[in-house]
C-alpha positions as CSV (number, residue, x, y, z in Angstrom):
1,M,-38.8,-24.4,-10.7
2,D,-40.3,-21.0,-11.5
3,E,-40.5,-19.6,-15.0
4,G,-37.4,-17.3,-14.7
5,A,-35.2,-20.2,-13.5
6,R,-36.5,-22.5,-16.3
7,L,-35.8,-19.9,-19.0
8,F,-32.3,-19.2,-17.5
9,S,-31.6,-23.0,-17.6
10,Y,-32.9,-23.2,-21.2
11,Y,-30.6,-20.3,-22.3
12,V,-27.6,-21.8,-20.6
13,N,-28.3,-25.1,-22.5
14,L,-28.5,-23.2,-25.8
15,A,-25.2,-21.5,-25.0
16,F,-23.4,-24.8,-24.4
17,R,-24.8,-26.1,-27.7
18,S,-23.4,-23.0,-29.4
19,F,-20.0,-23.4,-27.8
20,R,-19.9,-27.0,-29.0
21,R,-20.7,-25.9,-32.6
22,S,-17.8,-23.4,-32.6
23,P,-15.2,-24.5,-30.0
24,G,-12.3,-22.7,-31.7
25,L,-14.1,-19.3,-31.7
26,T,-15.2,-19.8,-28.2
27,A,-11.7,-20.7,-27.0
28,L,-10.3,-17.6,-28.7
29,M,-12.8,-15.3,-26.9
30,V,-12.2,-16.9,-23.5
31,L,-8.4,-16.5,-24.0
32,A,-8.8,-12.9,-25.0
33,I,-10.8,-12.1,-22.0
34,S,-8.6,-14.1,-19.6
35,F,-5.4,-12.4,-20.8
36,G,-6.8,-8.9,-20.6
37,V,-8.3,-9.5,-17.2
38,A,-5.2,-11.2,-15.8
39,A,-2.9,-8.4,-17.0
40,T,-5.2,-5.8,-15.4
41,M,-5.6,-7.6,-12.1
42,T,-1.9,-8.4,-11.7
43,T,-1.0,-4.8,-12.1
44,F,-3.9,-3.8,-9.8
45,A,-2.6,-6.1,-7.1
46,V,0.7,-4.3,-7.1
47,F,-0.9,-0.8,-7.4
48,R,-3.3,-1.6,-4.5
49,A,-0.4,-2.8,-2.3
50,V,1.7,0.3,-2.7
51,S,-0.9,3.0,-3.0
52,G,-3.3,2.2,-0.1
53,D,-3.6,4.5,2.9
54,P,-1.5,2.7,5.6
55,I,-3.6,4.1,8.4
56,P,-6.8,5.4,6.9
57,W,-8.7,6.1,10.1
58,K,-6.1,8.6,11.3
59,S,-3.9,9.7,8.3
60,S,-5.5,13.1,8.0
61,R,-4.6,13.9,11.6
62,L,-0.9,12.8,11.3
63,F,1.5,15.5,10.2
64,V,5.2,15.7,9.3
65,P,6.9,19.0,10.1
66,Q,9.9,20.4,8.1
67,V,12.0,23.2,9.4
68,D,14.6,24.9,7.2
69,T,17.9,25.0,9.2
70,W,20.1,24.9,6.1
71,G,19.1,28.0,4.2
72,P,18.6,29.0,0.5
73,A,21.9,27.6,-0.7
74,A,20.8,24.0,0.2
75,R,17.2,24.3,-1.1
76,G,17.7,23.6,-4.7
77,S,15.1,24.5,-7.4
78,S,12.2,23.1,-5.3
79,G,12.8,25.5,-2.4
80,E,12.1,22.6,0.0
81,P,13.6,22.4,3.4
82,P,15.3,19.1,4.5
83,N,13.0,16.1,4.6
84,A,14.2,15.2,8.1
85,L,15.1,17.2,11.3
86,D,18.4,17.8,13.0
87,Y,18.7,16.8,16.6
88,G,18.4,20.3,18.0
89,T,15.1,21.0,16.2
90,A,13.6,17.6,17.0
91,S,14.5,18.1,20.7
92,A,12.9,21.6,20.7
93,L,9.7,20.3,19.2
94,L,9.6,17.4,21.7
95,R,10.2,19.8,24.6
96,D,7.5,22.3,23.5
97,H,5.0,19.5,22.8
98,R,2.4,21.5,20.8
99,G,0.7,18.5,19.3
100,T,-1.8,16.0,20.8
101,L,0.8,13.2,20.4
102,Q,4.2,13.3,18.9
103,S,7.4,11.3,18.4
104,A,10.9,11.8,17.1
105,I,12.1,8.7,15.2
106,Y,15.3,7.3,13.9
107,K,16.2,3.9,12.4
108,L,18.6,1.5,14.1
109,S,19.8,-2.1,13.7
110,P,21.6,-3.1,16.9
111,A,22.9,-6.5,18.0
112,V,20.4,-8.2,20.4
113,Q,21.0,-11.1,22.7
114,A,18.7,-12.8,25.2
115,S,20.0,-12.7,28.7
116,Q,20.4,-16.5,29.0
117,T,23.3,-18.9,28.9
118,G,24.3,-20.1,25.4
119,S,22.4,-17.4,23.4
120,H,24.1,-15.7,20.5
121,P,23.7,-12.0,19.4
122,I,21.7,-11.3,16.3
123,N,21.2,-8.1,14.4
124,V,17.6,-6.8,14.2
125,D,15.9,-3.9,12.5
126,G,13.8,-1.3,14.4
127,H,13.5,2.3,15.5
128,A,14.1,4.6,18.4
129,V,10.8,6.3,19.1
130,G,9.0,8.3,21.8
131,A,6.4,6.9,24.3
132,E,3.6,8.6,22.4
133,F,4.5,6.7,19.2
134,F,2.4,3.7,20.3
135,P,-1.0,5.4,21.0
136,M,-0.4,7.9,18.1
137,L,-0.1,5.0,15.5
138,D,-2.5,2.6,17.3
139,V,0.3,0.0,17.5
140,P,-1.1,-3.4,18.5
141,F,0.3,-5.4,21.5
142,R,0.1,-9.1,22.3
143,Y,1.7,-8.7,25.7
144,G,2.3,-5.6,27.8
145,S,2.4,-2.1,26.4
146,G,4.7,0.7,25.4
147,W,6.7,2.7,28.0
148,S,5.7,5.9,29.6
149,R,6.7,9.5,29.0
150,Q,8.5,9.3,32.4
151,D,10.6,6.5,31.0
152,D,11.5,8.8,28.1
153,E,12.6,11.6,30.4
154,A,14.5,9.2,32.7
155,R,16.2,7.5,29.7
156,A,15.0,4.2,31.0
157,N,16.5,1.0,29.6
158,V,13.2,-0.5,28.4
159,A,12.3,-2.1,25.0
160,V,9.4,-3.3,23.0
161,I,10.0,-6.3,20.7
162,S,8.1,-7.9,17.9
163,E,6.1,-11.1,18.0
164,R,8.6,-12.6,15.6
165,L,11.6,-11.7,17.8
166,N,9.7,-12.9,20.8
167,R,9.2,-16.3,19.2
168,R,12.9,-16.5,18.2
169,L,14.3,-15.6,21.6
170,F,11.6,-16.7,24.1
171,G,9.6,-19.4,22.2
172,G,6.6,-17.1,21.9
173,E,5.7,-17.0,25.6
174,N,5.0,-13.8,27.5
175,S,8.4,-12.2,27.9
176,V,7.3,-9.0,29.6
177,G,9.7,-8.3,32.5
178,R,12.5,-10.3,31.0
179,T,15.7,-8.7,29.8
180,L,17.7,-8.3,26.6
181,A,21.3,-7.4,26.0
182,I,21.4,-4.6,23.4
183,E,24.8,-3.4,22.3
184,G,26.2,-4.6,25.6
185,R,23.5,-3.0,27.8
186,S,20.6,-4.7,29.6
187,Y,17.1,-3.6,28.7
188,R,13.8,-4.7,30.3
189,I,11.0,-5.8,27.9
190,V,7.8,-3.9,28.6
191,G,5.8,-5.0,25.6
192,V,5.5,-7.5,22.7
193,L,3.8,-6.4,19.5
194,R,1.2,-8.3,17.6
195,H,2.0,-8.7,13.9
196,W,2.6,-5.1,12.7
197,D,4.1,-4.5,9.3
198,P,2.6,-1.2,7.8
199,Q,3.4,-0.7,4.2
200,P,4.5,1.8,3.3
201,R,6.6,2.6,6.4
202,F,4.7,5.8,6.7
203,F,6.2,6.8,10.0
204,D,9.8,6.9,8.6
205,V,9.7,7.2,4.8
206,V,12.9,9.2,4.7
207,N,15.0,6.4,6.3
208,T,13.2,3.4,4.9
209,G,12.5,4.5,1.4
210,G,8.8,3.8,2.0
211,F,8.8,0.0,1.7
212,S,10.8,-2.4,3.7
213,A,10.9,-6.2,3.9
214,A,12.6,-5.9,7.3
215,G,10.2,-6.0,10.2
216,E,10.0,-3.7,13.2
217,D,11.6,-6.2,15.6
218,L,12.8,-3.7,18.2
219,L,11.6,-0.3,19.4
220,L,13.7,1.6,22.0
221,P,13.1,5.0,23.7
222,F,14.5,7.8,21.6
223,N,16.4,9.5,24.4
224,T,17.7,6.2,25.7
225,A,19.1,5.2,22.3
226,I,20.8,8.6,21.9
227,A,22.3,8.3,25.4
228,A,23.5,4.7,24.7
229,G,25.1,5.9,21.4
230,I,23.2,3.4,19.3
231,A,24.0,4.4,15.7
232,T,21.5,5.2,13.1
233,T,21.2,2.9,10.0
234,G,18.9,5.3,8.2
235,N,19.7,8.1,5.8
236,T,21.8,11.0,7.0
237,A,22.0,14.3,5.1
238,C,24.5,16.9,6.1
239,N,25.2,20.4,4.9
240,K,28.7,20.0,6.5
241,N,30.5,17.1,8.1
242,P,30.0,16.6,11.8
243,D,33.0,17.4,14.0
244,E,32.7,14.1,15.9
245,A,32.1,10.5,14.8
246,G,29.1,8.4,15.6
247,I,25.8,9.5,17.2
248,A,27.5,12.2,19.3
249,G,28.6,13.9,16.1
250,L,25.1,13.8,14.7
251,V,23.7,15.2,17.9
252,H,26.0,18.2,17.8
253,S,25.6,18.8,14.0
254,G,23.1,20.3,11.7
255,C,22.6,17.0,9.9
256,A,19.0,16.0,9.1
257,W,18.5,12.4,10.1
258,I,15.5,12.3,12.5
259,A,11.9,11.6,11.2
260,Y,9.1,13.3,13.1
261,L,5.4,12.7,13.4
262,V,2.8,14.8,15.3
263,Q,-0.9,14.2,15.7
264,L,-3.1,17.3,15.3
265,D,-6.8,16.6,15.7
266,S,-8.4,19.6,13.9
267,R,-7.7,22.2,11.2
268,D,-7.3,24.9,13.9
269,A,-4.7,22.7,15.7
270,A,-2.8,22.3,12.4
271,N,-2.9,26.0,11.7
272,A,-1.7,26.7,15.3
273,Y,1.2,24.3,14.8
274,R,2.2,26.0,11.5
275,R,2.3,29.3,13.4
276,Y,4.4,27.6,16.1
277,L,6.9,26.3,13.5
278,D,7.2,29.8,12.0
279,G,7.7,31.3,15.4
280,Y,10.4,28.8,16.2
281,A,12.2,29.5,12.9
282,R,11.9,33.3,13.6
283,Q,13.5,32.8,17.0
284,L,16.4,31.0,15.3
285,K,16.8,34.1,13.0
286,D,16.5,36.6,15.9
287,S,19.1,34.7,17.9
288,G,21.6,34.7,14.9
289,A,21.5,31.0,14.5
290,V,20.3,31.4,10.9
291,Q,20.1,34.4,8.6
292,W,17.0,33.6,6.5
293,E,13.3,34.0,6.8
294,P,11.2,31.0,8.0
295,N,10.7,28.4,5.3
296,N,8.8,25.6,6.9
297,R,6.3,22.9,5.8
298,L,3.6,20.9,7.6
299,R,2.0,18.2,5.5
300,D,-0.5,15.6,6.5
301,L,0.4,12.0,5.9
302,P,-1.3,11.5,2.5
303,A,0.3,14.7,1.2
304,W,3.7,13.7,2.7
305,L,3.6,10.3,0.9
306,D,2.7,12.0,-2.3
307,H,5.4,14.6,-1.9
308,L,8.1,11.9,-1.5
309,H,6.6,9.9,-4.5
310,V,6.3,6.8,-2.3
311,V,4.1,5.1,-4.9
312,P,6.5,4.2,-7.8
313,P,5.2,6.0,-11.0
314,D,5.8,2.8,-12.9
315,T,3.0,1.0,-11.1
316,G,0.5,3.6,-12.2
317,V,1.7,3.6,-15.8
318,S,1.6,-0.2,-15.8
319,L,-2.0,-0.2,-14.6
320,L,-3.0,2.2,-17.4
321,V,-1.2,0.0,-20.0
322,A,-3.0,-3.1,-18.6
323,L,-6.4,-1.3,-18.8
324,G,-5.5,-0.4,-22.4
325,L,-4.8,-4.1,-23.2
326,L,-8.1,-5.0,-21.6
327,V,-10.0,-2.6,-23.9
328,V,-8.2,-4.1,-26.9
329,C,-9.3,-7.5,-25.8
330,L,-12.8,-6.4,-25.3
331,V,-13.0,-4.8,-28.8
332,N,-11.7,-8.1,-30.3
333,T,-14.2,-10.1,-28.2
334,S,-17.0,-7.8,-29.3
335,G,-16.1,-8.4,-32.9
336,L,-15.9,-12.1,-32.5
337,L,-19.3,-12.2,-30.7
338,L,-20.8,-10.0,-33.5
339,A,-19.6,-12.4,-36.1
340,K,-20.8,-15.4,-34.1
341,F,-24.3,-14.0,-33.5
342,L,-24.9,-12.8,-37.0
343,R,-23.9,-16.1,-38.4
344,R,-26.9,-17.5,-36.5
345,S,-29.3,-15.2,-38.2
346,G,-31.4,-18.1,-39.5
347,E,-31.8,-19.5,-36.0
348,I,-32.8,-16.1,-34.7
349,G,-35.3,-15.5,-37.5
350,M,-36.9,-18.9,-36.9
351,R,-37.2,-18.2,-33.1
352,R,-38.7,-14.8,-33.8
353,A,-41.2,-16.4,-36.3
354,V,-42.5,-18.9,-33.8
355,G,-43.1,-16.1,-31.2
356,A,-39.9,-15.4,-29.4
357,S,-39.7,-11.7,-28.4
358,R,-36.7,-9.4,-28.8
359,T,-36.3,-9.4,-25.1
360,A,-36.0,-13.2,-25.1
361,I,-33.4,-13.1,-27.9
362,Y,-31.5,-10.4,-26.0
363,A,-31.5,-12.5,-22.8
364,Q,-30.3,-15.6,-24.6
365,F,-27.3,-14.0,-26.2
366,L,-26.4,-11.8,-23.2
367,I,-26.3,-15.0,-21.1
368,E,-24.1,-16.6,-23.7
369,S,-21.8,-13.6,-23.5
370,G,-21.8,-13.8,-19.7
371,M,-20.8,-17.5,-19.8
372,V,-17.8,-16.6,-22.1
373,G,-16.8,-14.0,-19.5
374,L,-17.2,-16.4,-16.6
375,A,-15.0,-18.9,-18.3
376,G,-12.5,-16.2,-19.1
377,G,-12.6,-15.1,-15.4
378,C,-11.9,-18.6,-14.2
379,L,-8.9,-18.9,-16.5
380,G,-7.9,-15.4,-15.6
381,L,-7.7,-16.3,-12.0
382,G,-4.9,-18.8,-12.7
383,L,-3.1,-16.3,-15.0
384,T,-3.4,-13.6,-12.4
385,A,-1.9,-15.9,-9.7
386,I,1.0,-16.6,-12.1
387,G,1.4,-12.9,-12.8
388,V,1.5,-12.0,-9.1
389,M,4.2,-14.6,-8.5
390,C,6.3,-13.2,-11.4
391,V,6.1,-9.5,-10.6
392,H,9.4,-9.8,-8.7
393,W,11.1,-10.0,-12.1
394,L,9.9,-6.4,-12.9
395,L,9.8,-4.6,-9.5
396,P,12.0,-4.3,-6.5
397,A,11.7,-7.2,-4.0
398,D,10.3,-4.9,-1.2
399,I,7.4,-3.9,-3.4
400,A,6.8,-7.1,-5.3
401,S,6.5,-9.0,-2.0
402,L,3.4,-6.8,-1.1
403,A,1.3,-8.0,-4.0
404,R,-0.8,-10.9,-2.9
405,I,-3.8,-13.0,-4.0
406,D,-6.7,-12.7,-1.6
407,A,-10.5,-13.2,-1.6
408,V,-11.1,-9.6,-2.7
409,L,-8.8,-9.9,-5.7
410,L,-10.4,-13.2,-6.7
411,A,-13.9,-11.7,-6.5
412,L,-12.8,-8.6,-8.5
413,T,-11.2,-10.8,-11.2
414,I,-14.4,-12.8,-11.7
415,C,-16.5,-9.6,-11.6
416,L,-14.3,-7.7,-14.0
417,A,-14.3,-10.6,-16.5
418,L,-18.0,-11.0,-16.3
419,L,-18.9,-7.3,-16.6
420,S,-16.3,-6.7,-19.3
421,T,-17.7,-9.5,-21.5
422,L,-21.3,-8.4,-20.9
423,L,-20.2,-4.9,-22.0
424,A,-18.4,-6.4,-25.1
425,G,-21.5,-8.4,-25.9
426,A,-24.0,-5.6,-25.5
427,Y,-23.7,-4.3,-29.1
428,P,-23.5,-7.8,-30.8
429,T,-26.6,-8.8,-28.8
430,L,-28.5,-5.7,-29.8
431,R,-27.7,-6.4,-33.4
432,A,-28.9,-10.0,-33.0
433,T,-32.3,-8.8,-31.7
434,R,-32.8,-6.6,-34.8
435,V,-32.7,-9.6,-37.3
436,Q,-35.9,-9.5,-39.4
437,P,-37.7,-12.9,-39.3
438,S,-39.2,-12.4,-42.8
439,L,-35.9,-11.9,-44.5
440,Q,-34.4,-14.9,-42.9
441,L,-37.3,-17.2,-43.6
442,K,-37.1,-16.4,-47.3
443,A,-33.8,-18.1,-47.4
444,F,-35.3,-21.5,-46.5
């Protein structure tokens, strides 16, 4: 054993002796650190779950267009156009295809039945999307793939299902080529997704509210779903009521109910798309369809999520409150350590008198502080786990279910406890090194 390891072992032994001499004080410090760390890491687990970039490698290249087809009377004080598109605008953007990849999107929850004797229909959640939805969002597949743009144009009866629905209906085997009955029509399965549950639901925040416990079990071609009359189960905003019922009424109305994503790979492409949107809106004015000047928006995905306040403000406030609690716990721990170390002035003076350096004293008491932090971190792990399990009492179920304990959170909890206690012990340790041996020896 080298000299450094021997000294470290010696200081650890001294720390254990110190803990045995004052178990109550030690337990109080460990509890203070553990509660402060657990509160911080529990709220951090929630904040991390809801505030992370859902597609960080591409989010800056994904954009959400907004086109004002309602006019000043419907804008309100914010001056914002509708958050979704009407069918006519979405169809025009799809037809003109000015982005690298793009997709119109709407939420649906149809009845699905496997085409086999004895099966029963079940309702599933999903979306109607375009063929370019899959490569644009890097959607993972276990079997098969998405459909083609030709399938979009031909309104082909094809479908992509989730791994979960595939297990439920087909026992998990490769079901590509098999058929499903959806709302009474037969659809051919062309792909089976791997597990894919992005949170927040960045591709359709308007219709999902951002977070959803329901999975993407079914994806159908946008044009096919429209032609089949499959109703939307998302949000629908109308400046006036449709003249017809169902999907046909929405198609022929000015209602905003379609989400839209477009991939633009450069700043120049984004600026060109903005000019295109303004040109499209100006054509509407020139044709007499609207009577106002263009009032469009084009936000990249992070700006869009921020605009819709997808991250609940309560989570950020809770994290700040928890950090404040941790600071209070650190101040209390620092005071307890200072009292504990200065109470051992005689021991420190004796060690200094027999030749121990200030550096050795500093190392001894800093290691003792670190051991308090390590114990507090271990206890904090258990308290954090309890806290994560209890967040559903305070937050909506869709959000609370996202908070989880993983290796990263465990490591951060231990590191935070250790670093926090070393920080709290820095001043008490410094004071301990300044004890004058001559003054302490006079007391003997």
